C-alpha positions as CSV (number, residue, x, y, z in Angstrom):
1,M,8.6,-44.4,60.2
2,K,11.9,-43.0,58.9
3,S,14.9,-42.6,61.2
4,I,16.0,-39.1,62.1
5,K,19.3,-39.7,60.2
6,V,17.4,-40.5,57.0
7,I,15.1,-37.5,57.4
8,F,18.1,-35.2,58.1
9,G,20.1,-36.6,55.2
10,A,17.2,-36.1,52.8
11,N,16.8,-32.5,53.9
12,I,20.6,-31.9,53.5
13,R,20.4,-33.3,50.0
14,F,17.3,-31.1,49.2
15,F,18.8,-27.9,50.4
16,R,22.2,-28.7,48.7
17,K,20.4,-29.2,45.4
18,K,18.2,-26.1,46.0
19,Q,21.5,-24.1,46.2
20,G,22.7,-25.8,43.0
21,L,25.7,-27.4,44.7
22,S,27.3,-30.7,44.0
23,Q,28.3,-32.9,46.8
24,E,31.9,-32.0,46.1
25,Q,31.2,-28.2,46.2
26,L,29.3,-28.4,49.5
27,A,31.8,-30.8,51.1
28,E,34.6,-28.3,50.3
29,K,32.6,-25.4,51.7
30,L,32.0,-27.3,55.0
31,G,35.5,-28.7,55.2
32,I,34.6,-32.3,55.1
33,T,35.1,-35.1,52.5
34,T,32.6,-35.9,49.8
35,K,32.4,-39.4,51.2
36,H,31.4,-38.0,54.6
37,L,28.7,-35.8,53.1
38,S,27.4,-38.8,51.1
39,T,27.1,-40.9,54.2
40,I,25.2,-38.0,55.9
41,E,22.8,-37.6,52.9
42,T,22.0,-41.4,52.9
43,G,21.4,-41.5,56.6
44,A,24.3,-43.8,57.3
45,N,26.0,-41.2,59.5
46,F,25.0,-38.2,61.6
47,V,26.7,-34.9,62.2
48,S,28.4,-33.3,65.1
49,A,27.0,-30.1,66.7
50,D,29.8,-28.1,64.9
51,L,28.9,-29.6,61.5
52,L,25.2,-29.0,62.2
53,E,26.0,-25.4,62.7
54,K,27.9,-25.2,59.4
55,F,24.9,-26.7,57.6
56,I,22.6,-24.2,59.2
57,Q,24.9,-21.3,58.2
58,Q,25.4,-22.6,54.7
59,F,21.7,-23.1,54.0
60,L,20.5,-20.1,56.0
61,V,17.8,-22.2,57.7
62,S,16.6,-22.8,61.2
63,P,17.8,-26.0,62.8
64,S,14.3,-27.4,62.8
65,A,14.1,-27.1,59.0
66,L,16.7,-29.8,58.7
67,F,14.7,-32.3,60.9
68,Y,11.3,-32.0,59.2
69,S,10.0,-35.2,57.5
70,I,9.1,-34.7,53.9
71,D,5.9,-36.5,54.8
72,E,5.1,-33.6,57.2
73,V,6.3,-30.6,55.4
74,P,5.5,-29.8,51.8
75,N,8.7,-29.4,49.6
76,D,7.1,-27.2,47.1
77,E,8.3,-23.8,46.0
78,S,5.3,-21.9,47.5
79,F,6.2,-23.3,51.0
80,F,9.8,-22.3,50.6
81,S,9.0,-19.0,49.1
82,K,7.0,-18.2,52.3
83,I,10.0,-19.3,54.4
84,D,12.3,-17.2,52.3
85,Q,10.0,-14.2,52.7
86,L,9.9,-14.7,56.5
87,I,13.7,-14.9,56.6
88,D,14.1,-11.7,54.5
89,N,11.7,-9.9,56.8
90,E,13.5,-10.9,59.9
91,Y,16.8,-10.1,58.3
92,E,15.6,-6.6,57.5
93,K,14.3,-6.1,61.0
94,T,17.5,-7.2,62.6
95,S,19.6,-5.2,60.1
96,N,17.6,-2.0,61.1
97,I,18.1,-2.7,64.8
98,I,21.9,-3.1,64.3
99,K,22.1,0.1,62.3
100,M,20.2,2.0,65.0
101,K,22.5,0.6,67.7
102,I,25.6,1.6,65.7
103,R,24.3,5.1,65.2
104,Y,23.7,5.4,68.9
105,L,27.3,4.4,69.6
106,V,28.7,6.9,67.1
């Protein structure tokens, strides 16, 4: 059984590559060193709650997406396409609610 740090690190690496980012680019966006990011991706280190939040915001994923084991969740494009569609649908719903609330205030 893989440790949670190894699973988390593999997911960080997967989502970083999915966004087409190098370790240097992602580290800069997160305000950490490349070495720190590397130790996270290899499972040697874990993250603080603040850094976890930055990863979630950068990758636009739910926190649980970063903790799934590759053995449990398929990492194929059809799976992530479905997730992307769900996110897009929820974003649209939320956007419409916010627009209605703003119109009500005006």
